[in-house]
C-alpha positions as CSV (number, residue, x, y, z in Angstrom):
1,M,14.5,1.2,5.9
2,S,15.9,3.4,3.0
3,A,18.2,6.1,2.9
4,C,16.1,8.2,2.3
5,L,14.0,7.6,5.5
6,D,16.7,7.2,7.4
7,R,17.8,11.0,6.9
8,F,14.4,12.2,7.6
9,V,14.1,10.3,10.9
10,L,17.9,11.7,11.4
11,A,17.1,15.0,10.7
12,L,14.1,15.1,13.0
13,G,16.8,13.4,15.9
14,Q,13.9,10.6,16.6
15,E,14.8,6.9,16.5
16,N,11.8,6.0,18.2
17,L,10.3,7.9,15.5
18,R,11.7,5.4,13.3
19,L,10.9,2.3,15.5
20,D,7.3,3.4,15.6
21,L,7.4,3.3,11.8
22,E,8.9,0.5,11.3
23,E,6.5,-1.6,13.9
24,A,3.1,0.3,12.2
25,L,4.4,-0.8,8.7
26,I,4.7,-4.5,9.9
27,K,1.6,-4.9,12.0
28,T,-0.4,-3.2,8.7
29,F,1.2,-6.3,6.5
30,F,-0.2,-8.0,8.8
31,E,-4.0,-6.9,8.6
32,L,-3.0,-6.8,5.1
33,K,-2.8,-10.5,5.0
34,Q,-6.3,-11.2,7.0
35,I,-8.1,-9.8,4.7
36,F,-6.4,-10.7,1.2
37,R,-6.2,-14.5,0.1
38,D,-3.1,-16.0,-0.1
39,S,-2.7,-16.2,-3.9
40,D,-3.1,-12.3,-3.8
41,C,0.5,-10.6,-3.9
42,I,0.9,-8.2,-1.0
43,S,4.3,-5.9,-1.3
44,R,5.9,-2.8,0.5
45,V,6.4,0.2,-2.2
46,S,8.2,2.9,-1.1
47,Q,8.9,4.3,1.9
48,L,4.9,3.6,3.3
49,G,3.2,2.2,0.9
50,F,1.7,-1.1,-0.1
51,W,0.8,-2.6,-3.5
52,V,-1.9,-5.4,-3.5
53,L,-1.8,-7.3,-6.9
54,V,-5.2,-9.1,-6.9
55,T,-7.0,-11.0,-9.8
56,G,-10.7,-11.7,-10.4
57,L,-12.4,-9.2,-8.3
58,N,-15.2,-6.9,-10.1
59,E,-16.2,-3.5,-8.4
60,D,-18.2,-3.6,-5.9
61,S,-16.3,-6.7,-4.7
62,S,-13.0,-4.3,-5.0
63,K,-15.1,-1.8,-3.0
64,K,-16.3,-4.8,-0.3
65,I,-12.2,-5.1,0.2
66,L,-11.4,-1.1,0.2
67,S,-14.0,-0.3,3.0
68,R,-12.7,-3.6,5.5
69,I,-9.3,-2.5,5.1
70,S,-9.9,1.3,6.3
71,Q,-11.8,-0.1,9.3
72,S,-8.8,-2.3,9.5
73,I,-5.7,-0.2,9.1
74,P,-5.2,3.2,10.6
75,T,-6.9,6.1,8.7
76,Y,-3.9,8.1,7.5
77,F,-3.2,5.4,5.1
78,D,-4.5,6.1,1.9
79,L,-6.4,3.4,-0.3
80,S,-7.5,3.5,-3.7
81,I,-7.9,0.7,-6.5
82,C,-6.5,0.3,-9.4
83,H,-8.4,-2.2,-12.3
84,R,-6.5,-4.1,-14.6
85,Q,-8.7,-3.4,-17.6
86,I,-9.4,-6.2,-20.0
87,N,-6.8,-6.9,-22.5
88,Q,-4.4,-4.7,-21.3
89,N,-0.6,-4.8,-21.4
90,Q,0.4,-5.6,-17.7
91,L,3.4,-2.8,-18.4
92,D,0.7,-1.0,-19.3
93,W,-1.0,-2.0,-15.7
94,Y,1.7,-1.1,-13.1
95,S,2.7,2.1,-15.1
96,K,-0.8,2.8,-14.3
97,I,-0.4,1.7,-10.2
98,D,3.1,4.1,-10.2
99,E,0.7,7.2,-11.2
100,L,-1.6,6.8,-8.9
101,H,1.0,5.6,-5.9
102,F,3.4,8.9,-6.6
103,K,0.3,11.2,-7.3
104,S,-1.3,10.2,-3.3
105,N,2.0,10.6,-1.9
106,L,2.5,14.2,-3.9
107,K,-0.5,15.5,-1.7
């Protein structure tokens, strides 16, 4: 667990909150693994986020996956998709993902 999240939990004085949060994140990871393909990359990012890097999906397929995910994971997770554009540099795509992720965490 990150030092930032540890400080947050300690400030609240609730060790059980930290354990519950870690348990929820682990459970969510395994639920995501059931939805995505073995070739997709699921990664935890920041304290409370996940990135899922997928290839070969069009917008319609992405909407279907978003629907499946939203039915499977807790409602407090914020979901979005960032498509890699044709001929888009991979690092530019990662920057866009970062931008979307950190904007959603500022809400």
